[in-house]
N, CA, C and O of each residue as an XYZ file, in Angstrom:
416
protein
N      -8.520     -3.205     26.517
C      -7.796     -2.407     25.614
C      -7.442     -3.186     24.442
O      -6.927     -4.293     24.603
N      -7.654     -2.747     23.328
C      -7.129     -3.600     22.001
C      -5.706     -3.229     21.747
O      -5.229     -2.101     21.877
N      -5.143     -4.211     21.405
C      -3.576     -4.139     20.913
C      -3.660     -3.783     19.367
O      -4.749     -3.738     18.797
N      -2.537     -3.549     18.759
C      -2.628     -3.186     17.428
C      -2.956     -4.298     16.517
O      -3.553     -4.044     15.470
N      -2.543     -5.793     16.888
C      -3.052     -6.776     16.287
C      -4.551     -7.103     16.465
O      -5.193     -7.505     15.495
N      -5.079     -6.958     17.570
C      -6.471     -6.905     17.701
C      -7.276     -5.859     16.890
O      -8.307     -6.151     16.283
N      -6.732     -4.619     16.923
C      -7.347     -3.552     16.079
C      -7.178     -3.952     14.640
O      -8.099     -3.623     13.894
N      -6.195     -4.584     14.135
C      -6.019     -4.908     12.682
C      -6.907     -5.971     12.512
O      -7.623     -5.916     11.513
N      -7.038     -7.058     13.366
C      -7.948     -8.078     13.196
C      -9.431     -7.551     13.044
O     -10.202     -8.029     12.211
N      -9.767     -6.547     13.898
C     -11.217     -6.222     13.965
C     -11.338     -5.346     12.654
O     -12.411     -5.394     12.054
N     -10.370     -4.588     12.187
C     -10.609     -3.751     11.081
C     -10.801     -4.732      9.643
O     -11.489     -4.404      8.676
N     -10.163     -5.759      9.749
C     -10.157     -6.816      8.564
C     -11.348     -7.658      8.734
O     -11.881     -8.058      7.698
N     -11.908     -8.030      9.976
C     -13.054     -8.677      9.894
C     -14.353     -7.592      9.531
O     -15.328     -7.844      8.822
N     -14.083     -6.469     10.159
C     -15.245     -5.462      9.690
C     -15.402     -5.186      8.330
O     -16.525     -4.985      7.870
N     -14.364     -5.154      7.615
C     -14.321     -5.120      6.128
C     -14.967     -6.307      5.480
O     -15.743     -6.092      4.549
N     -14.730     -7.552      5.875
C     -15.348     -8.720      5.397
C     -16.769     -8.551      5.626
O     -17.553     -8.594      4.677
N     -17.205     -8.340      6.962
C     -18.645     -8.314      7.305
C     -19.404     -7.320      6.419
O     -20.488     -7.610      5.912
N     -18.807     -6.156      6.253
C     -19.353     -5.063      5.352
C     -19.585     -5.531      3.946
O     -20.653     -5.355      3.360
N     -18.581     -6.113      3.450
C     -18.689     -6.676      2.123
C     -19.678     -7.818      1.862
O     -20.419     -7.882      0.881
N     -19.601     -8.713      2.859
C     -20.681     -9.874      2.717
C     -22.089     -9.417      3.035
O     -23.054     -9.929      2.468
N     -22.206     -8.519      3.878
C     -23.508     -7.738      4.070
C     -24.050     -7.238      2.981
O     -25.186     -7.569      2.642
N     -23.320     -6.380      2.292
C     -23.859     -5.608      1.128
C     -24.077     -6.654      0.036
O     -25.094     -6.543     -0.648
N     -23.282     -7.597     -0.185
C     -23.540     -8.665     -1.167
C     -24.775     -9.486     -0.926
O     -25.570     -9.801     -1.811
N     -24.879     -9.834      0.447
C     -26.181    -10.622      0.835
C     -27.366     -9.853      0.532
O     -28.230    -10.426     -0.131
N     -27.578     -8.588      0.918
C     -28.368     -7.737      0.748
C     -28.905     -7.545     -0.690
O     -30.081     -7.649     -1.039
N     -27.778     -7.230     -1.504
C     -27.993     -7.087     -2.868
C     -28.590     -8.408     -3.697
O     -29.429     -8.364     -4.598
N     -28.027     -9.427     -3.230
C     -28.312    -10.759     -3.812
C     -29.836    -10.900     -3.269
O     -30.659    -11.094     -4.164
N     -30.248    -10.845     -2.190
C     -31.536    -11.153     -1.563
C     -32.653    -10.349     -1.954
O     -33.801    -10.769     -1.808
N     -32.372     -9.087     -2.499
C     -33.227     -8.127     -2.843
C     -33.759     -8.615     -4.507
O     -34.855     -8.271     -4.951
N     -32.882     -9.362     -5.198
C     -32.927     -9.467     -6.577
C     -33.184    -10.939     -7.004
O     -33.487    -11.246     -8.157
N     -33.034    -11.850     -5.956
C     -33.161    -13.396     -6.007
C     -33.623    -13.828     -4.805
O     -33.370    -13.368     -3.692
N     -34.526    -15.020     -5.193
C     -34.728    -15.590     -3.874
C     -33.461    -16.470     -3.533
O     -32.800    -17.207     -4.265
N     -33.312    -16.133     -2.054
C     -32.297    -16.941     -1.467
C     -32.741    -17.713     -0.250
O     -33.586    -17.259      0.522
N     -32.131    -18.951     -0.079
C     -32.728    -19.913      0.861
C     -31.574    -20.094      1.919
O     -31.257    -21.204      2.347
N     -30.923    -18.823      2.340
C     -30.019    -18.924      3.269
C     -30.211    -17.594      4.001
O     -30.714    -16.602      3.474
N     -29.686    -17.669      5.493
C     -29.497    -16.393      6.201
C     -28.167    -15.768      5.748
O     -27.502    -16.272      4.844
N     -27.762    -14.539      6.473
C     -26.687    -13.887      6.383
C     -25.470    -14.992      6.766
O     -24.542    -15.190      5.982
N     -25.567    -15.605      7.907
C     -24.547    -16.493      8.316
C     -23.982    -17.550      7.503
O     -22.800    -17.885      7.429
N     -25.208    -18.133      6.772
C     -24.873    -19.145      5.718
C     -24.165    -18.534      4.391
O     -23.302    -19.102      3.721
N     -24.698    -17.310      4.172
C     -24.142    -16.580      2.936
C     -22.809    -16.134      3.242
O     -21.953    -16.208      2.361
N     -22.502    -15.641      4.480
C     -21.325    -15.130      4.776
C     -20.084    -16.115      4.831
O     -18.914    -15.799      4.617
N     -20.564    -17.361      5.155
C     -19.560    -18.500      5.442
C     -18.924    -18.797      4.165
O     -17.853    -19.402      4.128
N     -19.672    -18.310      2.868
C     -18.766    -18.605      1.831
C     -17.317    -17.834      1.707
O     -16.443    -18.148      0.898
N     -17.234    -16.816      2.619
C     -16.083    -16.279      2.714
C     -15.272    -16.611      3.731
O     -14.543    -15.794      4.293
N     -15.363    -18.061      4.087
C     -14.625    -18.624      5.223
C     -13.117    -18.427      4.927
O     -12.432    -18.164      5.915
N     -12.557    -18.501      3.871
C     -10.995    -18.492      3.849
C     -10.756    -16.994      4.385
O      -9.857    -16.774      5.197
N     -11.586    -15.978      3.906
C     -11.211    -14.545      4.296
C     -11.253    -14.412      5.790
O     -10.412    -13.796      6.444
N     -12.304    -15.042      6.281
C     -12.502    -14.972      7.905
C     -11.309    -15.622      8.577
O     -10.696    -15.084      9.498
N     -11.008    -16.815      8.064
C      -9.690    -17.486      8.610
C      -8.400    -16.593      8.596
O      -7.738    -16.442      9.623
N      -8.103    -16.076      7.547
C      -7.061    -15.108      7.311
C      -7.137    -13.876      8.393
O      -6.228    -13.559      9.160
N      -8.285    -13.318      8.295
C      -8.465    -12.179      9.140
C      -8.318    -12.413     10.614
O      -7.697    -11.644     11.348
N      -8.954    -13.578     11.041
C      -8.918    -13.865     12.324
C      -7.659    -14.779     12.822
O      -7.528    -15.083     14.008
N      -6.800    -15.165     11.866
C      -5.622    -15.891     12.167
C      -5.906    -17.269     12.698
O      -5.200    -17.824     13.540
N      -6.916    -17.751     12.187
C      -7.514    -18.963     12.702
C      -7.670    -20.009     11.625
O      -8.800    -20.210     11.179
N      -6.671    -20.672     11.181
C      -6.664    -21.671     10.071
C      -7.693    -22.929     10.396
O      -8.097    -23.652      9.486
N      -8.013    -23.089     11.540
C      -8.745    -24.282     11.951
C     -10.221    -23.906     12.025
O     -11.011    -24.836     12.188
N     -10.678    -22.713     11.931
C     -11.920    -22.336     11.892
C     -12.726    -23.008     10.711
O     -12.406    -22.938      9.525
N     -13.805    -23.661     11.217
C     -14.603    -24.374     10.311
C     -15.852    -23.426      9.825
O     -16.115    -22.345     10.352
N     -16.580    -24.011      8.727
C     -17.583    -23.084      8.439
C     -18.776    -23.264      9.465
O     -19.511    -22.330      9.787
N     -18.879    -24.370      9.877
C     -20.138    -24.619     10.966
C     -19.808    -23.638     12.155
O     -20.700    -22.905     12.581
N     -18.512    -23.610     12.710
C     -18.086    -22.762     13.783
C     -18.504    -21.308     13.366
O     -19.208    -20.663     14.143
N     -18.108    -20.773     12.190
C     -18.257    -19.506     11.681
C     -19.696    -19.164     11.701
O     -20.106    -18.125     12.218
N     -20.539    -20.129     11.082
C     -22.016    -19.678     11.003
C     -22.528    -19.727     12.449
O     -23.400    -18.917     12.765
N     -22.063    -20.612     13.367
C     -22.585    -20.540     14.618
C     -22.209    -19.101     15.299
O     -23.074    -18.400     15.824
N     -20.919    -18.758     15.241
C     -20.652    -17.556     15.997
C     -21.487    -16.245     15.138
O     -21.838    -15.242     15.760
N     -21.687    -16.362     13.997
C     -22.455    -15.299     13.307
C     -23.802    -15.266     13.794
O     -24.319    -14.168     13.999
N     -24.411    -16.277     13.997
C     -25.798    -16.322     14.248
C     -25.964    -15.970     15.552
O     -26.978    -15.321     15.812
N     -25.089    -16.287     16.585
C     -25.159    -15.821     18.130
C     -24.855    -14.426     18.049
O     -25.497    -13.662     18.769
N     -23.802    -13.885     17.132
C     -23.736    -12.550     17.075
C     -25.035    -11.544     16.662
O     -25.285    -10.460     17.189
N     -25.593    -12.028     15.859
C     -26.714    -11.521     15.236
C     -27.926    -11.499     16.324
O     -28.744    -10.580     16.293
N     -28.006    -12.456     17.204
C     -29.157    -12.525     18.189
C     -28.650    -11.593     19.131
O     -29.383    -10.669     19.485
N     -27.324    -11.717     19.657
C     -26.973    -10.645     20.722
C     -27.244     -9.116     20.321
O     -27.738     -8.273     21.070
N     -26.855     -8.932     19.086
C     -27.015     -7.474     18.591
C     -28.559     -7.163     18.665
O     -28.905     -6.150     19.272
N     -29.513     -7.982     18.077
C     -30.780     -7.689     18.217
C     -31.432     -7.631     19.782
O     -32.414     -6.954     20.086
N     -30.777     -8.367     20.565
C     -31.227     -8.255     22.005
C     -30.512     -7.214     22.828
O     -31.109     -6.818     23.829
N     -29.339     -6.718     22.564
C     -28.701     -5.893     23.425
C     -28.471     -4.678     22.937
O     -28.404     -3.744     23.736
N     -28.311     -4.449     21.575
C     -27.957     -3.184     21.089
C     -28.445     -2.908     19.696
O     -27.599     -2.654     18.839
N     -29.719     -2.930     19.378
C     -30.227     -3.040     17.848
C     -30.009     -1.700     17.397
O     -30.007     -1.606     16.170
N     -29.823     -0.612     18.039
C     -29.687      0.654     17.413
C     -28.103      1.017     17.007
O     -27.824      1.993     16.310
N     -27.195      0.172     17.496
C     -25.828      0.378     17.124
C     -25.441     -0.142     15.748
O     -26.195     -0.819     15.049
N     -24.192      0.231     15.407
C     -23.821     -0.064     14.006
C     -23.710     -1.731     14.005
O     -22.970     -2.358     14.764
N     -24.479     -2.250     13.133
C     -24.576     -3.891     13.116
C     -23.129     -4.193     12.576
O     -22.530     -5.054     13.222
N     -22.568     -3.731     11.685
C     -21.272     -4.210     11.214
C     -20.247     -4.179     12.365
O     -19.532     -5.133     12.670
N     -20.257     -2.963     12.977
C     -19.146     -2.941     13.988
C     -19.454     -3.711     15.192
O     -18.458     -4.085     15.811
N     -20.718     -4.077     15.730
C     -21.005     -5.064     16.501
C     -20.699     -6.089     16.173
O     -20.069     -6.717     17.024
N     -20.914     -6.676     15.061
C     -20.595     -8.042     14.530
C     -19.180     -8.182     14.550
O     -18.619     -9.147     15.067
N     -18.563     -7.188     13.967
C     -16.977     -7.531     13.941
C     -16.269     -7.693     15.238
O     -15.325     -8.478     15.323
N     -16.714     -6.922     16.350
C     -16.249     -6.994     17.613
C     -16.654     -8.418     18.158
O     -15.792     -9.102     18.709
N     -17.927     -8.875     18.019
C     -18.269    -10.169     18.493
C     -17.514    -11.268     17.987
O     -16.966    -12.121     18.685
N     -17.510    -11.200     16.480
C     -16.794    -12.384     15.955
C     -15.336    -12.382     16.307
O     -14.878    -13.503     16.529
N     -14.477    -11.338     16.410
C     -13.151    -11.196     16.583
C     -12.981    -11.631     18.169
O     -11.999    -12.311     18.466
N     -13.762    -11.315     19.011
C     -13.486    -11.776     20.515
C     -13.936    -13.232     20.658
O     -13.289    -13.974     21.397
N     -15.038    -13.697     19.977
C     -15.554    -15.097     20.033
C     -14.679    -16.145     19.429
O     -14.698    -17.307     19.832
N     -13.861    -15.698     18.393
C     -13.045    -16.668     17.838
C     -11.588    -16.575     18.576
O     -10.700    -17.394     18.338
N     -11.466    -15.711     19.310
C      -9.913    -15.449     19.910
C     -10.112    -15.924     21.552
O      -9.302    -15.526     22.389
N     -10.960    -16.578     21.836
C     -11.156    -17.189     23.263
C     -11.585    -16.105     24.318
O     -11.522    -16.414     25.508
N     -12.000    -14.901     23.965
C     -12.317    -13.890     24.783
C     -13.863    -13.931     24.936
O     -14.529    -14.271     23.959
N     -14.405    -13.641     25.971
C     -15.827    -13.678     26.240
C     -16.510    -12.591     25.350
O     -16.175    -11.410     25.433
N     -17.490    -13.036     24.489
C     -18.116    -12.137     23.631
C     -18.713    -10.920     24.246
O     -19.015    -10.910     25.439
N     -18.906     -9.822     23.413
C     -19.428     -8.659     23.816
C     -20.837     -8.976     24.557
O     -21.652     -9.753     24.061
N     -21.038     -8.350     25.706
C     -22.283     -8.485     26.509
C     -23.266     -7.117     26.463
O     -24.490     -7.059     26.589
N     -22.376     -6.131     26.257
C     -23.139     -4.892     26.194
C     -22.892     -4.174     24.860
O     -22.206     -4.686     23.976
N     -23.455     -3.008     24.748
C     -23.371     -2.229     23.494
C     -22.002     -1.620     23.284
O     -21.182     -1.363     24.166
N     -21.890     -1.445     22.086
C     -20.476     -0.984     21.588
C     -20.679      0.254     20.911
O     -19.724      0.849     20.412
């Protein structure tokens, strides 16, 4: 069960993921990019730190969490909302909870 803090955190992370995903897709359609979504999204590290209430989160940690979440989504629940799945995965992974193992 999600608490109000967890729900707020999830909503903030979802918003960041939706924004960075839209920007990444727009950028990659018009320009050659030599990065994946995780690398691109890590440019918003300070926003993720604030949303996750984790000032010690590093770019490398964030990229690793995002890449693992993307793999899990493809393997476990590719038909679900990517943004919602990723927001849940990132929120749980950075707060010491076991990451999502089944569809959301």
